[in-house]
N, C-alpha and C positions, 0 to 999 in steps of 0.2 A: 650281699647287696652292695652295689657300688654307690659311691657318693655322688650327689647331684652335681652336674656341671653348671657353673655360673656363666651363662652365655652373655650376660651384660658386662662382664669384666674382660677387657681386651688383653691380649698377650702382653707380657712385659716388654716394653721397648721405650726408647725416648719419645717424649711428646713431639709429634711432627704435625705440622699444619696439614689439614686434609687437602689443601690446594697444592701440596707437593706431590700429589698422585701423578704418576707417569714418570717421575724421576727414579732412576735406579736407586735402590736402598743404599748401596755404598756411597753414591754421590751425596745423598741426603745426609748421611752420617758425617761425611767429610765437611759439608757445609755447616752443619751444626757444631762441629769441633772448633770452628773459628779460623782466623787468618793463619796462613802457613800450613794449613791442613788440606785446603782445597786448591784446585788448579784453575787457570783461566777458563778452561773448557767446562769445568764444573759450574763456575760462576755464570758462564754464558747460558748453560742449561737453566740455571736458576732464574735468569732474566726472562725466560720464556714461559714461566709458570703463571697460573691464574693469580696466585698469591702476589707476585711482583706487580702485576697489572693493577690489582686492587690497591696495594700500598703506594704505588706510583701515583695513582689518581688521588688518593687521600693526601699525599704530600703536596700536590698542586693545589688542592682545595685549601689546605692549611696555610701554605706559604704564598699562594698566588701563582700565576702562570708566567712570572717574569724572573729572570736571573737575579739571584740575591747579590751578585757582585757588580753587574753593569746595567741592570734594569732592561736588558733586551728580552725578547720573548724566550722563555725557557723551553728548550727542546729535550732536555735530559734531566734525570734526577740522580744526584750524587749521594753515595753513602759516606757519611763522616766516618772517621776511623772506628768509632764505637759501633757504627752500624754493621760493619763487617763481622763484629763479634756477636751480633744479634740477628743474623739472617733467620728468616721465618718468624722473628719476634720484634721486628723494627717498630719503633714509634716515630711516625712522620715528623713530630715536633722536635724530637731529640736526635734522631739518627740520619735524617735525610734532608737534602736541600735541593731546590731547583736551580739549574745552571743552563746557560746557553752552550752550544757546542764549543765555541772558542774558549770560554772560561773553564769548561770542563777539561778540555785538552791541556790548558795551562796549569790547571790545578794538579793534574796527574803528572806533569813534567817536573814539578817541584822536587 
């Protein structure tokens, strides 16, 4: 007699947001590993996920739709350094801020 299979128990793997579906598993694992482990191409794929669209919208709701540096309309959402360590687990209040394109460019040039 064989042991019953527990179909409610998922296979062992790191917890991944269901909105990461569609991303190749190696990309997801690199993104979860944190900065220095993923490429710009991996991050570009991440920015196309449903998860990112939801978190981006939540960030604009929490902080408002204006750049936190110059008060211009915010066109982009920026990951604070801690945010890159928390991809798929971002907290809009802690890891993300709205920026205009100009301030976002300046921020990354520092």
